[in-house]
VMD Tcl script that builds the backbone (N, CA, C; Angstrom):
set m [mol new atoms 168]
animate dup $m
set s [atomselect $m all]
$s set {name element resname resid chain x y z} {
  {N N MET 1 A 30.070 -17.016 25.365}
  {CA C MET 1 A 31.055 -17.118 25.644}
  {C C MET 1 A 30.707 -18.380 24.661}
  {N N SER 2 A 31.142 -19.047 24.031}
  {CA C SER 2 A 31.086 -20.708 22.601}
  {C C SER 2 A 32.296 -21.692 22.021}
  {N N THR 3 A 31.523 -23.270 23.045}
  {CA C THR 3 A 32.774 -23.960 22.258}
  {C C THR 3 A 32.248 -24.373 20.365}
  {N N SER 4 A 33.510 -24.658 20.852}
  {CA C SER 4 A 33.794 -25.188 18.953}
  {C C SER 4 A 34.187 -26.501 18.921}
  {N N TYR 5 A 34.093 -27.138 17.973}
  {CA C TYR 5 A 33.883 -28.501 17.665}
  {C C TYR 5 A 34.724 -28.609 16.133}
  {N N PHE 6 A 35.815 -29.068 16.302}
  {CA C PHE 6 A 36.521 -29.815 15.018}
  {C C PHE 6 A 36.680 -30.566 14.836}
  {N N ILE 7 A 36.039 -30.799 13.367}
  {CA C ILE 7 A 37.210 -32.671 12.964}
  {C C ILE 7 A 37.640 -32.033 12.050}
  {N N ILE 8 A 38.586 -33.180 11.814}
  {CA C ILE 8 A 39.711 -32.464 10.453}
  {C C ILE 8 A 40.084 -34.139 10.000}
  {N N ASP 9 A 40.544 -33.801 9.026}
  {CA C ASP 9 A 40.642 -34.941 8.425}
  {C C ASP 9 A 42.653 -34.314 7.798}
  {N N SER 10 A 43.025 -35.034 8.581}
  {CA C SER 10 A 45.217 -34.902 8.727}
  {C C SER 10 A 45.050 -35.451 7.274}
  {N N SER 11 A 44.659 -36.683 6.301}
  {CA C SER 11 A 44.515 -36.519 4.918}
  {C C SER 11 A 44.962 -35.858 4.266}
  {N N SER 12 A 43.879 -34.975 4.078}
  {CA C SER 12 A 43.521 -33.449 3.407}
  {C C SER 12 A 44.403 -32.557 3.076}
  {N N LYS 13 A 44.834 -32.144 5.018}
  {CA C LYS 13 A 45.203 -30.822 4.567}
  {C C LYS 13 A 46.450 -30.809 5.589}
  {N N SER 14 A 47.126 -29.839 6.000}
  {CA C SER 14 A 47.617 -29.658 6.852}
  {C C SER 14 A 47.206 -29.262 8.436}
  {N N SER 15 A 48.077 -29.303 9.402}
  {CA C SER 15 A 47.199 -29.442 11.285}
  {C C SER 15 A 46.766 -27.712 11.221}
  {N N LEU 16 A 48.348 -26.769 9.972}
  {CA C LEU 16 A 48.067 -25.428 10.349}
  {C C LEU 16 A 47.041 -24.638 8.875}
  {N N GLU 17 A 47.000 -25.473 7.837}
  {CA C GLU 17 A 45.881 -24.890 7.767}
  {C C GLU 17 A 44.588 -25.690 7.685}
  {N N ASN 18 A 44.577 -26.260 8.867}
  {CA C ASN 18 A 43.016 -27.198 9.006}
  {C C ASN 18 A 42.296 -25.889 10.520}
  {N N ILE 19 A 43.986 -25.872 10.981}
  {CA C ILE 19 A 43.544 -23.479 11.897}
  {C C ILE 19 A 42.500 -22.953 11.418}
  {N N GLN 20 A 43.876 -22.492 10.495}
  {CA C GLN 20 A 43.799 -21.273 9.369}
  {C C GLN 20 A 41.603 -21.189 9.013}
  {N N TYR 21 A 41.969 -22.726 9.209}
  {CA C TYR 21 A 40.756 -22.250 7.699}
  {C C TYR 21 A 39.269 -22.363 8.873}
  {N N PHE 22 A 39.630 -22.981 10.555}
  {CA C PHE 22 A 38.392 -23.087 11.192}
  {C C PHE 22 A 38.276 -21.807 11.846}
  {N N LYS 23 A 39.632 -20.966 12.212}
  {CA C LYS 23 A 39.198 -19.608 12.404}
  {C C LYS 23 A 38.971 -19.204 11.453}
  {N N LYS 24 A 39.088 -18.925 10.533}
  {CA C LYS 24 A 38.144 -17.959 9.207}
  {C C LYS 24 A 36.972 -18.494 9.127}
  {N N THR 25 A 36.227 -19.211 9.090}
  {CA C THR 25 A 35.293 -20.252 9.443}
  {C C THR 25 A 34.288 -20.196 10.517}
  {N N GLU 26 A 34.736 -19.624 11.960}
  {CA C GLU 26 A 34.298 -19.291 12.978}
  {C C GLU 26 A 34.222 -17.820 13.184}
  {N N LYS 27 A 35.207 -16.754 12.457}
  {CA C LYS 27 A 35.181 -15.588 12.619}
  {C C LYS 27 A 34.089 -15.100 11.681}
  {N N SER 28 A 33.259 -15.703 9.867}
  {CA C SER 28 A 32.136 -15.848 8.967}
  {C C SER 28 A 31.455 -16.201 9.915}
  {N N VAL 29 A 30.706 -16.723 10.216}
  {CA C VAL 29 A 29.895 -17.166 11.232}
  {C C VAL 29 A 29.990 -16.405 12.908}
  {N N ASN 30 A 30.416 -15.535 12.722}
  {CA C ASN 30 A 30.073 -14.749 14.391}
  {C C ASN 30 A 30.613 -13.817 13.785}
  {N N ASN 31 A 30.560 -13.714 12.099}
  {CA C ASN 31 A 30.234 -12.293 11.827}
  {C C ASN 31 A 28.952 -12.491 10.866}
  {N N SER 32 A 28.246 -13.111 10.983}
  {CA C SER 32 A 26.624 -13.674 10.424}
  {C C SER 32 A 25.542 -13.285 11.641}
  {N N LYS 33 A 26.109 -14.073 12.914}
  {CA C LYS 33 A 25.014 -13.717 13.806}
  {C C LYS 33 A 24.741 -11.754 14.265}
  {N N GLU 34 A 26.210 -11.482 14.400}
  {CA C GLU 34 A 26.262 -9.751 14.735}
  {C C GLU 34 A 25.290 -9.638 13.457}
  {N N ARG 35 A 25.522 -9.761 12.303}
  {CA C ARG 35 A 24.565 -9.418 11.281}
  {C C ARG 35 A 23.319 -9.123 11.671}
  {N N LEU 36 A 23.071 -10.512 11.800}
  {CA C LEU 36 A 21.338 -11.045 12.151}
  {C C LEU 36 A 20.664 -10.635 13.460}
  {N N LYS 37 A 21.707 -10.194 14.454}
  {CA C LYS 37 A 21.510 -9.566 15.449}
  {C C LYS 37 A 20.215 -8.240 15.311}
  {N N LYS 38 A 21.810 -7.364 14.894}
  {CA C LYS 38 A 21.181 -6.208 14.108}
  {C C LYS 38 A 19.751 -6.238 13.527}
  {N N GLN 39 A 19.765 -7.446 12.223}
  {CA C GLN 39 A 18.298 -6.732 11.752}
  {C C GLN 39 A 17.640 -7.205 12.708}
  {N N LYS 40 A 17.844 -8.373 13.325}
  {CA C LYS 40 A 16.536 -8.973 14.076}
  {C C LYS 40 A 16.107 -7.626 15.497}
  {N N HIS 41 A 17.552 -6.642 16.188}
  {CA C HIS 41 A 17.014 -5.227 16.240}
  {C C HIS 41 A 16.109 -4.436 15.518}
  {N N GLU 42 A 17.081 -4.757 14.550}
  {CA C GLU 42 A 15.759 -3.123 13.650}
  {C C GLU 42 A 14.791 -4.029 13.068}
  {N N PHE 43 A 13.872 -5.359 13.154}
  {CA C PHE 43 A 12.929 -6.003 12.562}
  {C C PHE 43 A 12.328 -5.726 13.742}
  {N N ASP 44 A 12.466 -5.572 14.831}
  {CA C ASP 44 A 11.071 -5.402 16.455}
  {C C ASP 44 A 11.046 -4.163 16.708}
  {N N GLN 45 A 12.254 -3.664 16.740}
  {CA C GLN 45 A 11.838 -1.276 16.293}
  {C C GLN 45 A 10.744 -1.095 15.188}
  {N N LYS 46 A 10.807 -1.854 14.396}
  {CA C LYS 46 A 10.150 -1.385 13.553}
  {C C LYS 46 A 8.583 -1.662 13.494}
  {N N LEU 47 A 8.627 -3.276 14.061}
  {CA C LEU 47 A 6.947 -4.036 14.045}
  {C C LEU 47 A 6.586 -2.808 15.147}
  {N N ASN 48 A 7.695 -2.079 16.660}
  {CA C ASN 48 A 7.198 -1.884 17.613}
  {C C ASN 48 A 6.856 -0.766 17.771}
  {N N ASN 49 A 6.801 0.214 16.502}
  {CA C ASN 49 A 6.514 1.163 15.737}
  {C C ASN 49 A 5.172 1.929 14.802}
  {N N ASP 50 A 4.702 0.136 14.330}
  {CA C ASP 50 A 3.317 -0.469 13.469}
  {C C ASP 50 A 2.496 -0.594 14.886}
  {N N LEU 51 A 3.497 -1.302 15.986}
  {CA C LEU 51 A 1.928 -1.687 16.348}
  {C C LEU 51 A 1.275 0.157 17.361}
  {N N GLU 52 A 2.319 0.506 17.638}
  {CA C GLU 52 A 1.799 1.765 17.797}
  {C C GLU 52 A 0.932 2.934 16.981}
  {N N THR 53 A 1.182 2.424 15.761}
  {CA C THR 53 A 0.709 3.476 14.632}
  {C C THR 53 A -1.168 2.592 15.085}
  {N N LEU 54 A -0.888 1.368 15.031}
  {CA C LEU 54 A -2.323 0.546 14.800}
  {C C LEU 54 A -2.867 1.504 16.190}
  {N N LYS 55 A -2.540 0.832 17.089}
  {CA C LYS 55 A -2.774 1.319 18.677}
  {C C LYS 55 A -4.137 2.955 18.598}
  {N N PRO 56 A -5.368 2.305 18.802}
  {CA C PRO 56 A -6.724 3.294 18.807}
  {C C PRO 56 A -6.010 5.240 19.698}
}
mol reanalyze $m
mol bondsrecalc $m
mol representation Tube
mol addrep $m
């Protein structure tokens, strides 16, 4: 579960444009989080494999 905070400058864009922008940004952030989770998992697996290889 996540909490989002929005700062909207109503003088430059309509509310609908702001909502669309933040939805797009939120999706991009979520995609980045998922990609980083996957990369971390792959890195952890490689590290564990390397550590196993180094054991006497």
